[in-house]
N, C-alpha and C positions, 0 to 999 in steps of 0.2 A: 288189462296192463295198467298198473299202477305207478304213477311216477312221483318225483319229490317236488314240493311246492314249486321250485323254479321251472318245472316242465312247461308251465303256461307261457312262458316266454319262449319256448322251442317251436311254438307253432310254425313260424315261417321256415324252420328246418325241413319241414314235410311239405308245406304248402307251396313253396318256391319251385322245386321241380315238378310237382304235381300240375300245377297251373301252367308251367311250360310245356308240359307233356300234353295238355289238353289243347293248348293253342298249335302244337305241332300236328295233332290229329286233325284238328279243324282245317289247317294249312293244306294237309295231304287230301282231305275230302275236296277242298276247293279244286286242287290239280286234277283229281280224278274226274270231277265235273266238266272241266275244260277238256279233258281228253275225250269224253262223251260227246260233248259238242262238237268237237273237231271231227269225230268219227261220223257224226250225222251229216256234216258240212260235206265229208268226202263222199259220202253215198250220194248226196243230192247231185254232186258235180259229176259223179260217174253216169248217171242215168241221163246227163243232160247231152243230147247228141249234138248240139249246136257247137260244143267245143272242139277246136282242132287238135290234133296229136300233139303239137308243141304246147299248146295251152294246157293239156292234160298233164305232160311232163312237167311244165312250170308248176303247175298246182301240186303234183306229187312232191316235187322238191320242197315245196314251201310245208307241206304236210311232214315230210321227213325231219325237216328242221324244227318244226314245232314239237314233233314227238321226241326228239332228243333232248330238247330244252325240258319237255316234261319229265323225261327219264332221270335227268339230272336232278331235277326238284325232288323227284320220288325217293332217290338215292340218298339225297341230303336227309329228307324227312326222316327215313328209316334210321339213318345214322343218329340223327338227334334224338329219336324216340329211345333208341337202344341206351343211348348216354343218360337221358332222364330216367329212364327205368332202372339203371345201374346205380344212379343217385338215390333213387327213391328206396331201393333195396338196402344200400349201404347205411342210410340215415335211420331206417327201421331197425336195423340190426344194432345201430349205434344206441338208440334209445331204449332198444331191449335190454341192454347190459344193466339198466338200473333195476331189474327185477330179478338178477341172477346171484345175488349174494355179494359179500364184503368185496372180494377181489376184483369181480366185473366192474362194480361200482367205483373202485380205486382208478381202474383202467379209463372209464367213462370221465372220470374227473380230470384225469391227465390229459385226454383227447379234447374234452370241453374247453379247458384252458388253452390249449393251442389253437382251438376254432376261434375263441374269443380274442385271440392276439391276431391271428390273420385276418379276421374279420376287421378289427380296428386298423391295422396296417395298411389294409386296401383302401378303406375310407380316408385314410391320411395321405394316400398317394405313395406309399412304400411298396409298389409291386414286386420288385424283385426279392426283398426281404420276405414278403408275405409267401411268395412262391417257394422259396428256400425252406420255409418252416413248414408249409404244408407238404412239400415232398419228403423232408426228413421225417415227418410225424406220420407220412402216409394218410392224410385225410383230404385228398384231392377231392373226393366225392362228397365231403361232408361241408365245404366251403363253395361260396359261389364266385369262383376266381373268373369265370367267363363273363359274367355280368359286370364286373368292375373292369376287367380288361376292355370291352366293348365300350364302356362308358369313359375310357381314359381318353380314347381318341377324339370323343366329343369335348371334354374338358379342355385337352390341350388345345384344340382349335379355337374354343372360346377365348382361352386366355391371349390368343393371337388376334383378337377381335374377328374371328372368322365364325360365321354362323351356318356355313355349308352343310358341316356334319351333323350339327343339331337339328337342323331342317330336314335332313334326310332321315334322322332318326324319329322326327315327329311324324312325317310320312308314312314311314314303316309302321308306327304305332298309332295312327290317326284315330281310329275307331275306338280304342281303349281310353286314349287321351281324352277324346270329346266325353266319354262316360264318366271320366274323372273331374271334368269341367277344368281341365288344365289351362293355365295363362301362358304356357311357355311359348308355343308358337307365335301368339301377338307380341309378346316381349322381344323375340328373335327378330320379327319383322320391323318392329318398331327401332331396334338397335341398328337394322342394316340401314333404315331411313335415316336416322341421325347420323351414321356415318357419311352418308351422300351429303348431307346438309353440311356437317363439318368440314368437307372437302371443298364446299362452294359448289357443288354439282346440284343446282337448284332445280333445274328442269328435269334431269333424271330422277331427283327426290320426289318431284311432283307425279312424275310417270310411275314411279314405283309405288306411292301412297295410292293412287287410284286403283292400281291393280292389286296390291297384296294389303293394305290396310283398310279400304273403304269396306270390305266384307265383316270386318269386326266393329264397325260403327255403332251397331244396336247394343253390342255387349260392352265395349269400352269406350264410349263416346268422350268422357271427360279426359282421359288419358290421350286418346287420339287427338282432341283438340289441342292439348298442351304440346305435342309431339309437332303438329301442323304450325304452331305459334312461332316455332324455332326458325321457320323461314324468315320471320320478320326480325324477331330478336335473335340475331347470331350468337355463336357459342363465345366469341372473343369479346363481347361487351361485358364489362363489369356490372352494368345496369340490367343485364338481362334477367329476367325472373326464372328462366328456364336453364340457366347456366349449369345446374346441378344434373340435367339429363345427359350432359356430355363428360360426366366426372367417370374415373376409372371404377369408382365403386359400382356403377351401373353393370360392368361386365362381371364383377364379383357376384352380384345379385342374380344375374343370369346363370351362373355356375351353380349357386345354391338352389335356384328354382329347378335346374335340370336334374341336381342330385336327389331332390325330393319326389320329384316326378318318376325318376328311374327307379327309386327305391320303392315306392309306392306300387308302380308296375309290375316289379319283380317280386312284391310280397316280402320286402325287407323292412326291418324297423329303421325309423328316420334316424335315430341315434345308433351308434353302435352298442352291442351287447356288452361289451366292457365297461362302457360308460354307464348303461343302465345298472348294471350290478353294483359298480362302485358308488354310484349316486344312492342307490337303495341302502347301502351300507353306512354311507355318510350320512343320510338323513336320520339314522337312528342315533349316531354318534354327536350330532351338530347340536351344540348349547352355546348360550353367550360366552361361557367361561373358555369355549374353544377359541376365541379371539383375544383373550387376554394375555397380557405379557408373561405372566407366570402360569400359562397352560402347561400342562404335564406333557413332557415328551413322549409319554405313551399314547397320547391322543393324536391320531394321524393329522387330524385338522389343525395341528400347530404348524404344519408345512404348508408355504404360500401356495404350492401348486394344487394342493387338495382343497385348500380355502376358495381357490378359483372355481374348481369343479362343483363345490357346494354353494356357490354364490346364490343360486336361484332356488335353493331347497329351503323348506321351512325348518324352524327350529324343533326339536323332538320335544315332546309335551312334558317330558321329565327331565330333572336334573341328575338324578341318581337312580339308576335301575334297581328294581326289585324283582328277582326270581323266586318263585316258590315251587319246589319240587313236586311233581305229579304224585310221587310215591310216598314221600315221608309229610308231605304237607307243611314243609317247615322252609324257611328263607335260605337261600344260597348266598354264600359270601366267600370271603378269602380263606376262611377255615374250613368251609364245606362247597369247594366251588363247584360250578356247573360243568357236566361233561356231556359231549356231543356224540350221539351214536352216529354211524354212517348214513343212516337213513334221515338224518336231520333233526331228530328229536333229543331234547335236553333234560337231563335228571342229574340229582346231586351226586357227588362222588361217594358220600356215605352210603346212599340207598344202592348204587351199583356195586360197592365193595361187597355189601352184605349178599346181593344177589349172586355175584360171581363166586362167593365162598359157598353158598347153597348149591350151585348149579356147577361146580367143578371147572370154574374160570369161564363158563357161559353167561352172556348177558341177552337177555330176552326183553325185548321192548313191550311193556304192557299194555300198550294203546295199537299196536300193529301186529305184534308177534314176531317181528323181525329179530332174527338172532345174529350174534357176533361174539368176537372174543374181546376180553377185557382190553387188551393191547390195541384192539382197533378204535378206541375211544380217543378223542382229542378234547383238550381243554378249551373251554370258552372264557372269555375275560368281560367283566362287568364294567361299564363305565358310569 
């Protein structure tokens, strides 16, 4: 299966549900091991003659309760596995459209754009709008709606200065976060400690630090010392060198850290795919002239919103693009503009017209053998 150059960015599309499936299978295996352990304990209890009938009944009630719990977990695991398998199937079929000719490629592009928009809206917090677009485009299996909806509860709680949901999330993913060397749990514990200090509950803060911050001393000693110093330099003192630790921006930093860890944990790109594609295009268009007052209105970088998006990007290494046609070996310009085939390759209009006349309206890419109609071409613009 061969894809367009943009397919390298599509790795999370398949990796996300596949990794989730592997985790679910691992969780189910753990539950089955617990069932085996319980069965072994029951067998041992049954052959113990010292137990009375009431103790046997109590033991059996406990076993039944545990088995019911295991049954629920296995049922949830089976449902989760089926959901992830369905996502894998749908996403493979979606990528396979790229190999099936012009019409399927057009369908892929339309779905791809909707995916980009849904992903971007979810990252920006527009959950309802994202869901409506996903439902109307029937791409529920192509987007990670569940990942962002689960994250929404954590983010909403953090914005209210509540770390409970985030700490629970850390506990559920502790082993993987440790492998990532995540700093999130320490930051959450430090935030809860600072909240106690801010409320002047100093003894409670000291007790909390001994229990929850002391284990992090070897890893984050400097930050731990700064946090402990707030017991002396209280937050309402203008002279306090640690007043910034109580600023609202600290909670914004916690939200950003959670987003980064959550995206990495679920094999998502740190930036939205829409931003990545836009920045890739803007990096080619960005020149010093883009910021001049007399910049052409055809240059998207004359708009302030695009200038902000391209702020951290380097300038293109050229001021004027020069494209040479692979077929005619001549420069493409406004008289002989570049034309883009559906597979992404570019040739001059003159060369493609001649090819179309020879092949009865058909265009065949000389480098890949890809075939399409002349009307399937789209014009490219040189900056």
